[in-house]
Backbone as a printed PyTorch tensor [residue, N CA C, xyz], in Angstrom:
tensor([[[189.9220,  36.7950, 273.3760],
         [190.7530,  36.2270, 274.5340],
         [189.8420,  35.7140, 275.6300]],

        [[190.3660,  34.8430, 276.4130],
         [189.5440,  34.1110, 277.3380],
         [189.7930,  34.5820, 278.7760]],

        [[188.8370,  34.3730, 279.6530],
         [188.9820,  34.7040, 281.0340],
         [190.1900,  34.1020, 281.6350]],

        [[191.0530,  34.9210, 282.2930],
         [192.3030,  34.4190, 282.9240],
         [193.4630,  34.6810, 282.0970]],

        [[193.3220,  34.9810, 280.8420],
         [194.5050,  35.3330, 279.9270],
         [194.9290,  36.7280, 280.1480]],

        [[196.2740,  37.0420, 279.9080],
         [196.6690,  38.4140, 280.0520],
         [195.9580,  39.3550, 279.1070]],

        [[195.4830,  40.4800, 279.6420],
         [194.7320,  41.4210, 278.8120],
         [193.2150,  41.2630, 278.9060]],

        [[192.7770,  40.1640, 279.4060],
         [191.4240,  39.9980, 279.5780],
         [190.8760,  40.9260, 280.6910]],

        [[189.7680,  41.6080, 280.3370],
         [189.1250,  42.5080, 281.3460],
         [187.6320,  42.3000, 281.2990]],

        [[186.9720,  42.2560, 282.4260],
         [185.5010,  42.0200, 282.4060],
         [184.7760,  42.9710, 281.5360]],

        [[185.2480,  44.2040, 281.4070],
         [184.5320,  45.1900, 280.6370],
         [184.6090,  44.8620, 279.1060]],

        [[185.6090,  44.0700, 278.7420],
         [185.6130,  43.6370, 277.3350],
         [184.6580,  42.5010, 277.0260]],

        [[184.2550,  41.8130, 278.0340],
         [183.3340,  40.6340, 277.9050],
         [181.9230,  41.1120, 277.9710]],

        [[181.4190,  41.6470, 276.9060],
         [180.1400,  42.2910, 276.8270],
         [178.9760,  41.4460, 277.0970]],

        [[179.0740,  40.1310, 276.6910],
         [177.9180,  39.1960, 276.9040],
         [178.2070,  38.2160, 277.9970]],

        [[179.2830,  38.4550, 278.7880],
         [179.4690,  37.7540, 280.0510],
         [179.5850,  36.3030, 279.8580]],

        [[180.1870,  35.8060, 278.7400],
         [180.3300,  34.4090, 278.5430],
         [181.7600,  33.9310, 278.8630]],

        [[182.6280,  34.8370, 279.3170],
         [183.9670,  34.4480, 279.6470],
         [184.9510,  34.6470, 278.5070]],

        [[184.4330,  35.1240, 277.3960],
         [185.2940,  35.3870, 276.1660],
         [185.1820,  36.7960, 275.8070]],

        [[186.3090,  37.5060, 275.9860],
         [186.3740,  38.9580, 275.6740],
         [186.5730,  39.2260, 274.1960]],

        [[186.4340,  40.4350, 273.8340],
         [186.6770,  40.9010, 272.4890],
         [185.7200,  40.2230, 271.4860]],

        [[184.4350,  40.2360, 271.8200],
         [183.3890,  39.7660, 270.9630],
         [183.4190,  40.6480, 269.6470]],

        [[183.0040,  40.1140, 268.5280],
         [182.8290,  40.9250, 267.3350],
         [181.7570,  41.9900, 267.6270]],

        [[182.1730,  43.1880, 267.3250],
         [181.3100,  44.2920, 267.6300],
         [180.2150,  44.4740, 266.5880]]])
């Protein structure tokens, strides 16, 4: 999910690129 979308949280964006839920 992308920054600004429902459910996006900064803590989900581990590499700080504005895209959350990176492949772990």
